Phi, psi and omega in degrees: 000153181254039180295139173058038182236031181303159178251130177076183180263138183274334181059031174077013184226176180272183199294310180299319176295321176297314183292317175304314181302311187296319178300318181289323182291319180284330168299316186292318183294310186298325180291320188247001180056004179192128174223154175253126186206181184279160180299318177297319184293322187287321177288340175288321191266358184301324184282326180291329182286313184291327179292314177300321182289311176308321178288334177291313174304314180306300175082008180278178183281327172301314180300311181305309182288337167287327171295318181292325177297322184288320189257327177091353180231113182297330181291324175288326177289328174293320175295318178296319181292328180290318177302314179298321181296329179281355179096022187291323178236040183288332190262357180267124179277334183182180180078049191276351182238156178221136183243125180240125180286140177255338188108185188284155175274142190293319187294308185235009178062020177284141180286123189258139177220160171256123170251133191218160175274133180280125176247338183284145188297174174277128172270129176298144172287147176287150178282148183300322183290330179293320178297317179291328174296330180281329175290325175294320182297318173305309181305317184296312181285342187285321178293332188292320183296307181302327181296313179298328182289316180299314175296322179291326178284331172292325181287319182284340175283000000 
């Protein structure tokens, strides 16, 4: 039985309103690359946007039809598929969106956030061995500086 196993966030509305609201937010984000909304709404559409971009990276007809069904606007989907074909997200395996909290809204104290598409390339993480070598070099150089200061003060006297 599926008791208490609802799928996704309801966002305080019935299912049809939630679906329409999410479709509208996803299309607005894909059209503008950045939108300002409440934090729960931003978290609710994050997966849908990532899924559409993953379909765009795949680039076949079935993926295009799935994306049009999810967003509802053929022009926006055409632009996203062109960006993906140019390699905008070629090196990124996921995490195509970023959510930044802005704080509470003045009117109703709702938590507001900006959700945006990530466009910068992925930076490879530094290896752990390189970090330890840097720390060892810093520890060796640190005691040498006070001796140089002491010699400079003696020479000045």
